[in-house]
C-alpha positions as CSV (number, residue, x, y, z in Angstrom):
1,M,-14.8,-22.9,29.8
2,N,-13.0,-24.3,26.8
3,E,-14.3,-27.7,25.7
4,I,-11.5,-30.4,25.6
5,I,-11.7,-33.1,23.0
6,N,-9.8,-36.3,23.2
7,E,-9.6,-38.2,19.9
8,G,-8.9,-41.6,21.4
9,E,-5.9,-43.4,22.8
10,G,-2.7,-42.2,21.3
11,H,-4.2,-39.2,19.7
12,R,-3.8,-35.5,20.5
13,T,-6.0,-33.6,22.9
14,H,-7.7,-30.5,21.3
15,I,-9.4,-27.4,22.6
16,K,-12.6,-27.2,20.5
17,S,-12.2,-24.5,17.8
18,P,-13.4,-23.9,14.3
19,L,-9.7,-24.0,13.3
20,M,-8.8,-27.2,15.3
21,R,-8.0,-29.3,12.2
22,E,-4.3,-30.1,11.7
23,S,-4.0,-28.4,8.3
24,L,-4.8,-24.8,7.7
25,M,-4.8,-25.6,3.9
26,D,-8.2,-27.4,4.3
27,R,-10.7,-25.3,2.2
28,K,-13.6,-25.9,4.7
29,V,-11.4,-24.8,7.6
30,L,-10.2,-21.7,5.7
31,A,-13.8,-20.8,4.7
32,A,-14.8,-21.0,8.4
33,S,-12.4,-18.1,9.1
34,D,-14.4,-15.7,6.9
35,T,-17.5,-15.4,9.1
36,Q,-17.0,-11.9,10.6
37,A,-16.0,-8.5,9.4
38,V,-12.4,-7.4,10.1
39,L,-12.1,-4.8,12.9
40,P,-10.6,-1.6,11.5
41,I,-7.8,-0.3,13.7
42,L,-7.6,3.3,12.5
43,P,-10.7,3.8,10.3
44,D,-10.4,7.6,10.4
45,A,-6.8,7.7,9.1
46,H,-5.8,8.4,5.5
47,V,-2.7,6.8,4.0
48,V,-1.1,9.1,1.4
49,H,1.8,7.8,-0.7
50,I,4.2,10.4,-2.2
51,G,5.9,9.0,-5.2
52,G,9.7,9.0,-5.3
53,A,10.3,9.4,-9.0
54,S,7.0,11.3,-9.5
55,I,7.4,14.0,-6.8
56,L,10.5,13.7,-4.6
57,D,13.0,13.5,-7.5
58,R,11.6,16.8,-8.9
59,G,12.9,18.6,-5.8
60,K,11.6,21.7,-4.1
61,A,9.3,23.0,-6.9
62,A,7.1,19.8,-6.7
63,L,7.5,18.6,-3.1
64,V,7.2,21.8,-1.0
65,P,3.8,22.9,-2.4
66,L,2.5,19.4,-1.9
67,L,3.7,19.2,1.7
68,D,2.2,22.6,2.4
69,E,-1.1,21.1,1.2
70,V,-0.6,18.1,3.6
71,V,-0.1,20.5,6.5
72,R,-3.3,22.4,5.6
73,C,-5.3,19.1,5.2
74,R,-3.9,17.8,8.5
75,K,-6.1,20.3,10.3
76,T,-9.2,18.3,9.3
77,H,-7.8,14.9,8.4
78,K,-5.5,12.3,10.1
79,I,-2.8,11.7,7.5
80,I,-0.1,9.0,7.4
81,L,2.6,9.8,4.8
82,G,4.5,7.2,2.9
83,V,7.5,8.0,0.6
84,G,9.0,6.2,-2.4
85,G,12.6,5.9,-3.4
86,G,12.6,7.3,-6.9
87,A,15.6,7.3,-9.3
88,R,18.1,6.3,-6.6
89,T,16.2,3.1,-6.0
90,R,16.3,2.3,-9.7
91,H,20.1,3.0,-9.7
92,T,20.5,0.7,-6.7
93,Y,18.6,-2.1,-8.5
94,H,20.9,-1.7,-11.5
95,I,24.1,-2.0,-9.5
96,A,22.7,-4.9,-7.4
97,L,21.6,-6.8,-10.6
98,D,25.0,-6.3,-12.1
99,L,26.6,-7.8,-9.0
100,G,24.2,-10.8,-9.0
101,I,22.5,-9.9,-5.7
102,P,19.3,-12.0,-5.2
103,T,15.9,-10.5,-5.2
104,G,15.7,-10.3,-1.4
105,G,19.0,-8.5,-1.3
106,L,17.6,-5.9,-3.8
107,A,14.6,-5.4,-1.5
108,M,16.9,-4.8,1.4
109,V,19.2,-2.2,-0.2
110,A,16.3,-0.4,-2.0
111,G,14.5,0.0,1.3
112,A,17.4,2.0,2.6
113,V,16.9,4.6,-0.1
114,N,13.2,4.9,1.0
115,E,14.4,5.5,4.5
116,Q,16.7,8.4,3.4
117,N,13.8,10.1,1.6
118,R,11.6,9.6,4.7
119,F,14.2,11.5,6.8
120,M,14.3,14.4,4.2
121,V,10.5,14.7,4.3
122,Q,10.6,14.6,8.1
123,A,13.0,17.5,8.1
124,L,10.7,19.6,6.0
125,L,7.7,18.8,8.2
126,A,9.4,18.8,11.6
127,K,8.0,22.2,12.6
128,H,4.5,20.9,11.7
129,G,4.7,17.7,13.7
130,G,6.3,15.5,11.1
131,V,7.8,12.4,12.8
132,V,9.6,9.4,11.4
133,L,7.7,6.2,12.1
134,H,9.8,3.0,12.2
135,K,8.2,-0.3,11.4
136,D,8.5,-1.5,15.0
137,H,6.6,1.5,16.3
138,Y,3.2,1.1,14.7
139,V,1.7,0.6,18.2
140,V,2.2,4.3,18.9
141,L,0.3,5.4,15.8
142,P,-3.0,6.1,17.7
143,L,-1.1,8.4,20.2
144,W,0.7,10.2,17.4
145,M,-2.4,10.7,15.4
146,A,-4.4,12.0,18.4
147,S,-1.5,14.4,19.1
148,G,-1.9,15.9,15.6
149,M,1.5,14.6,14.4
150,I,2.2,13.5,10.8
151,P,3.8,10.1,10.8
152,I,6.2,9.5,7.9
153,I,6.9,5.9,6.9
154,S,9.0,4.1,4.3
155,G,6.9,2.5,1.5
156,M,9.1,-0.5,1.0
157,P,7.4,-3.6,2.6
158,P,9.4,-5.4,5.3
159,Y,10.1,-8.5,3.3
160,H,13.9,-7.8,2.8
161,Y,15.8,-11.0,2.4
162,W,12.5,-12.9,2.4
163,E,11.1,-11.2,-0.6
164,P,8.8,-13.8,-2.5
165,P,10.1,-15.1,-5.8
166,T,9.1,-12.9,-8.7
167,G,9.0,-15.3,-11.6
168,G,10.9,-14.3,-14.8
169,R,12.5,-11.2,-13.3
170,R,14.6,-10.3,-10.3
171,V,13.3,-6.8,-9.5
172,P,11.2,-7.1,-6.4
173,H,7.5,-7.5,-7.2
174,Y,6.3,-6.0,-3.9
175,R,7.6,-2.4,-3.8
176,E,6.6,1.0,-2.2
177,D,3.1,1.1,-3.7
178,F,2.3,-2.3,-2.3
179,G,3.9,-1.5,1.1
180,L,1.6,1.4,1.6
181,F,-1.3,-0.6,0.5
182,M,-0.5,-3.1,3.2
183,V,-0.5,-0.3,5.8
184,S,-3.9,0.9,4.7
185,E,-5.3,-2.7,4.6
186,V,-4.1,-3.6,8.1
187,L,-5.2,-0.3,9.6
188,G,-8.6,-0.3,7.8
189,A,-7.8,3.3,6.8
190,A,-10.4,5.7,5.5
191,S,-8.6,6.0,2.1
192,M,-5.5,5.0,0.2
193,I,-4.2,7.8,-2.0
194,Y,-1.3,7.6,-4.4
195,V,0.2,10.9,-5.3
196,K,2.0,10.7,-8.7
197,D,2.9,13.2,-11.5
198,E,0.0,12.3,-13.8
199,D,-3.7,13.0,-13.5
200,G,-4.2,9.3,-12.9
201,L,-4.3,6.0,-14.8
202,Y,-3.9,5.9,-18.6
203,T,-4.0,3.1,-21.2
204,A,-0.3,3.8,-21.8
205,D,2.4,6.2,-20.5
206,P,1.1,9.7,-21.6
207,K,4.7,11.1,-21.5
208,R,5.6,8.8,-24.4
209,D,2.3,8.1,-26.1
210,P,0.1,11.2,-26.8
211,A,-2.7,8.8,-27.8
212,A,-2.9,7.4,-24.3
213,E,-6.5,7.5,-23.0
214,F,-7.3,8.6,-19.4
215,I,-9.2,6.2,-17.2
216,P,-11.2,8.0,-14.5
217,A,-12.7,4.9,-12.9
218,I,-12.2,1.1,-13.3
219,T,-12.5,-2.0,-11.2
220,A,-9.4,-4.0,-10.2
221,Q,-10.8,-7.0,-12.1
222,E,-11.3,-5.0,-15.3
223,L,-7.8,-3.5,-15.0
224,L,-6.1,-6.8,-14.6
225,A,-8.1,-8.2,-17.6
226,R,-6.9,-5.3,-19.8
227,N,-3.3,-6.4,-19.1
228,L,-2.0,-2.9,-20.0
229,P,1.7,-2.7,-21.0
230,E,2.5,-0.7,-17.9
231,L,0.8,0.7,-14.9
232,I,1.4,3.9,-12.8
233,I,1.3,1.8,-9.6
234,D,2.6,-1.6,-8.7
235,R,0.5,-4.4,-10.3
236,S,0.7,-6.3,-7.0
237,V,-1.6,-3.6,-5.5
238,I,-4.3,-4.3,-8.0
239,E,-3.9,-8.1,-7.5
240,S,-4.2,-7.8,-3.8
241,M,-7.2,-5.5,-3.8
242,I,-9.4,-8.4,-5.0
243,H,-8.6,-10.3,-1.8
244,A,-8.5,-7.3,0.6
245,R,-10.8,-7.0,3.6
246,N,-10.6,-3.3,4.1
247,T,-8.9,-1.4,1.3
248,R,-11.1,-2.1,-1.7
249,R,-10.8,1.4,-3.1
250,I,-7.7,3.3,-4.0
251,Q,-7.2,6.7,-5.7
252,I,-4.4,8.1,-7.9
253,V,-4.1,11.9,-8.0
254,N,-1.6,14.4,-9.6
255,G,0.7,15.8,-6.9
256,L,1.7,18.6,-9.3
257,K,-1.8,19.9,-8.7
258,P,-1.6,20.0,-4.8
259,D,-5.3,21.2,-4.4
260,L,-6.4,17.8,-5.6
261,L,-5.2,16.1,-2.4
262,A,-7.8,17.9,-0.3
263,R,-10.5,16.9,-2.7
264,A,-9.4,13.3,-2.6
265,L,-9.3,13.3,1.2
266,A,-12.8,14.6,1.2
267,G,-13.9,11.6,-0.9
268,E,-14.3,13.4,-4.2
269,A,-13.6,11.2,-7.2
270,V,-10.7,13.2,-8.7
271,G,-7.9,11.5,-10.6
272,T,-8.5,7.8,-11.1
273,V,-10.5,5.7,-8.7
274,I,-9.9,1.9,-8.7
275,T,-12.3,-0.3,-6.8
276,A,-12.6,-4.0,-6.1
277,P,-16.3,-5.0,-5.8
278,K,-17.0,-8.0,-3.7
279,E,-17.8,-11.2,-5.6
280,P,-21.1,-12.9,-4.8
281,K,-20.4,-15.4,-2.1
282,E,-21.8,-18.2,-4.2
283,A,-19.2,-17.5,-6.9
284,A,-16.4,-17.3,-4.3
285,D,-17.4,-20.6,-2.7
286,G,-17.5,-22.3,-6.0
287,R,-13.8,-21.7,-6.7
């Protein structure tokens, strides 16, 4: 039986609960919610993000060998594919900015480009069980995975018109990389792998700076502290890793070397591995 608490004449009646306080901004109330581990929903699934500009925009020569590797890996791993938008998303941003469309509007129209790429990848994988997964259909994921299907989702997070303010710029801060990170975090997935057209993370863009140094492993905290001029994945992913409950390790691999995907799915530290070690509880409580 739930314990009923009456706070005196004229006051509200409460059901006793650790979160019964009026404000969920109270630090002690919030700390009380961090007492148990989060239950992973699909801990044996792997989320694999195929970059739009990195892979899809390169066409058949880059995409087909990678999808062939996905089909081979699907025999031993449960894979959820996410797709980015690529050059068409950037073109859409340019037009929308010129028209004065607000940030939330940019997120809405850019998401449509991701959905087009999702359908193209689905057409290529249809004979292997590739199926388009809409955001409203996540409840069927366990059935699809158990049936050996390859769910294909749009990477753009579902903020749309409610995209959070982005500070001194109008381009959405939370894009495809972050959207797939959200999927991995909520599902408690076994791994979050970003497939790009570079071997991993560098200190600068190696396409433009031959002196750029490769970074095989780094923590999220260290990466943010470096404040590099640009990153191969959305900065919002790195920022969110520090507060994540499940996805505290991500990996970046080169999709132009398709065999690396199988090695990453097996847990091998190929490409770049970024981790977010837990802070000591005493330090976290002292903030």
